[in-house]
LUMNUMI-194867 format. One line per field, with one value per residue (C-alpha): x, y, z. Coordinates in steps of 0.05 Angstrom, whole numbers. Example, Ala and Ser with C-alpha at 12.3 -4.5 7.8 and 13.67 -1.06 7.14 Angstrom:
BEGIN
X = (246,273)
Y = (-90,-21)
Z = (156,143)
//
This chain:
BEGIN
X = (-1071,-1050,-987,-972,-947,-902,-884,-826,-801,-730,-719,-782,-764,-694,-685,-721,-769,-707,-686,-761,-763,-698,-719,-789,-761,-721,-785,-823,-769,-769,-844,-843,-895,-901,-887,-862,-827,-820,-774,-791,-742,-770,-827,-887,-861,-906,-969,-936,-917,-986,-1018,-979,-986,-1064,-1069,-1020,-1046,-1118,-1160,-1099,-1081,-1112,-1061,-1021,-969,-941,-880,-863,-891,-959,-937,-920,-993,-1023,-986,-1010,-1083,-1085,-1047,-1096,-1149,-1196,-1195,-1256,-1225,-1155,-1128,-1086,-1039,-989,-925,-915,-845,-841,-828,-898,-938,-1001,-1035,-1007,-1042,-1105,-1119,-1090,-1033,-984,-926,-933,-1007,-987,-935,-984,-1036,-986,-975,-1057,-1066,-1136,-1166,-1215,-1210,-1248,-1239,-1272,-1258,-1280,-1229,-1234,-1228,-1220,-1220,-1174,-1211,-1159,-1163,-1220,-1192,-1215,-1156,-1160,-1130,-1126,-1110,-1125,-1126,-1102,-1091,-1050,-991,-971,-975,-925,-881,-886,-870,-807,-787,-800,-751,-695,-630,-618,-556,-590,-627,-567,-531,-596,-601,-676,-699,-650,-669,-744,-748,-714,-759,-820,-797,-782,-852,-881,-855,-867,-934,-991,-1058,-1113,-1189,-1225,-1297,-1331,-1400,-1425,-1496,-1526,-1488,-1440,-1388,-1325,-1263,-1219,-1155,-1138,-1074,-1099,-1150,-1159,-1206,-1193,-1209,-1183,-1157,-1080,-1044,-970,-940,-988,-1028,-1103,-1127,-1197,-1202,-1270,-1258,-1266,-1249,-1308,-1358,-1382,-1365,-1303,-1278,-1264,-1223,-1211,-1157,-1155,-1093,-1066,-1003,-945,-949,-1023,-1006,-956,-1007,-1056,-1007,-992,-1061,-1072,-1022,-1075,-1131,-1151,-1162,-1234,-1274,-1218,-1220,-1209,-1225,-1281,-1297,-1355,-1369,-1393,-1398,-1374,-1346,-1318,-1265,-1242,-1194,-1185,-1120,-1087,-1065,-1028,-1058,-1032,-1058,-1025,-964,-957,-966,-1019,-1033,-1072,-1143,-1201,-1210,-1276,-1268,-1319,-1321,-1297,-1333,-1291,-1272,-1213,-1205,-1149,-1115,-1079)
Y = (-614,-551,-554,-537,-470,-469,-410,-422,-374,-402,-364,-393,-433,-412,-437,-502,-488,-485,-557,-580,-554,-582,-652,-646,-620,-685,-730,-682,-688,-771,-768,-722,-673,-607,-548,-479,-452,-382,-359,-305,-248,-203,-192,-186,-219,-279,-235,-201,-271,-300,-235,-238,-313,-312,-248,-279,-350,-332,-396,-439,-429,-491,-518,-475,-506,-460,-481,-431,-407,-378,-309,-335,-369,-303,-267,-314,-317,-240,-239,-285,-255,-308,-373,-400,-448,-462,-527,-500,-543,-525,-553,-514,-498,-437,-428,-428,-469,-453,-469,-536,-550,-516,-546,-621,-612,-675,-664,-734,-728,-664,-699,-759,-708,-674,-742,-751,-700,-685,-707,-650,-619,-654,-603,-533,-483,-418,-359,-297,-228,-154,-85,-35,35,71,17,2,-69,-131,-175,-249,-287,-364,-371,-306,-235,-202,-133,-112,-146,-198,-149,-111,-165,-185,-115,-119,-181,-152,-95,-135,-123,-167,-194,-229,-271,-283,-309,-349,-308,-291,-349,-330,-257,-265,-286,-224,-181,-219,-196,-125,-111,-151,-97,-39,-53,-5,-34,-1,11,-36,-30,-82,-82,-147,-171,-107,-114,-62,-74,-37,-63,-13,-49,-99,-139,-169,-193,-245,-266,-338,-381,-445,-460,-450,-389,-367,-438,-483,-447,-462,-394,-409,-489,-489,-450,-493,-469,-505,-461,-397,-367,-333,-340,-282,-281,-217,-221,-164,-144,-177,-177,-208,-271,-284,-264,-320,-371,-350,-366,-432,-452,-425,-476,-529,-491,-490,-409,-403,-384,-357,-293,-233,-277,-265,-308,-317,-334,-285,-276,-201,-155,-81,-70,-2,31,93,107,70,-1,-48,-110,-167,-226,-290,-264,-204,-136,-99,-34,0,-1,7,-58,-92,-167,-221,-288,-281,-280,-334,-402,-438,-505,-544,-608,-633)
Z = (-905,-861,-830,-753,-733,-674,-630,-582,-523,-521,-450,-417,-356,-355,-425,-412,-468,-520,-494,-503,-576,-595,-570,-605,-669,-680,-667,-718,-769,-762,-773,-830,-798,-837,-789,-789,-725,-698,-641,-598,-592,-532,-487,-525,-587,-581,-587,-649,-682,-669,-701,-764,-771,-761,-807,-865,-863,-854,-866,-871,-796,-762,-721,-669,-619,-558,-524,-469,-404,-377,-401,-472,-476,-452,-506,-562,-538,-549,-612,-651,-692,-672,-631,-666,-718,-689,-656,-599,-566,-508,-485,-414,-405,-360,-285,-253,-305,-275,-343,-343,-279,-291,-360,-344,-393,-403,-454,-477,-497,-536,-572,-590,-614,-664,-700,-706,-760,-778,-710,-686,-612,-557,-502,-501,-445,-421,-420,-378,-411,-387,-406,-375,-371,-412,-470,-518,-532,-496,-475,-452,-394,-386,-312,-274,-266,-198,-167,-113,-78,-125,-187,-150,-147,-217,-235,-194,-231,-298,-282,-265,-310,-366,-339,-275,-326,-369,-306,-285,-218,-219,-183,-126,-128,-128,-51,-31,-81,-43,24,4,-27,34,81,40,4,24,32,-15,-17,-67,-87,-135,-173,-198,-220,-184,-120,-93,-38,-12,26,66,71,15,5,-63,-103,-157,-213,-231,-286,-252,-184,-196,-180,-165,-184,-159,-99,-101,-93,-123,-108,-134,-201,-265,-336,-363,-332,-354,-285,-254,-182,-144,-82,-43,10,65,96,160,206,171,210,194,119,115,147,98,42,69,74,2,-22,-3,-19,51,62,37,98,138,173,118,55,14,-45,-95,-168,-221,-298,-295,-242,-245,-196,-177,-124,-87,-126,-185,-168,-208,-238,-275,-319,-327,-293,-342,-311,-356,-322,-268,-242,-254,-294,-322,-319,-352,-379,-454,-517,-548,-520,-521,-562,-533,-555,-499)
//
């Protein structure tokens, strides 16, 4: 019987992932469950580890557990050679944990699943995929891909010096970064093409393509999105005065922003997004590159034991 492979990001969730792993490790040892664990050492390492494990183990890789945040999950999904035959489980331990909300993950259920060796997965979900213009490779996202304001914030956070993370100051600095970007961000022209339809918006704040409702640590940017559907939910937010944008974000926390002035939303299987200048985009909280980008429902599905 194949063993579990476990990838842990010890720094996720201000080191909460490491605490979760130490607790789980004791349970695994008590029940004599066979496993091999791998700790990430730097950003992007989870993708490298996933690729190495799936390449070396080949058909032996059947069970893979991720302990980390949304970014760690994103890296693993894009590191695996194929998702087709893998039992994937996740114990969310990040800061935002939108994956946990969107896929209804409970740690207790995951731990029980680890002990039920040989049981097949019962839940299959669609993933989103995207292809930047300058890259020939197709990449996956589980939560969302977005362009503009929030990607700029994500970039600022990724550029914080290492000592702020060591001293656990990032969560205190982030609100100030948000305000700084909010007052300096320049709206952009966005055009999209989908299912034979074309449209252009002149002043965009940000746009998101979602696989499930949750975004930014729990806001319901796409309240009708469902990862069981072969469709993605597009939400386009036009620029507004600062107070109106603040009110829009508050409404978004409850999924009540749809239909508001300056908000466009629809479902699609694929969409090509391009802008009047190169604008940053991020996927699952990870800054990937700049527009243009083609987004669609992924070819492979996520088989999740949760």
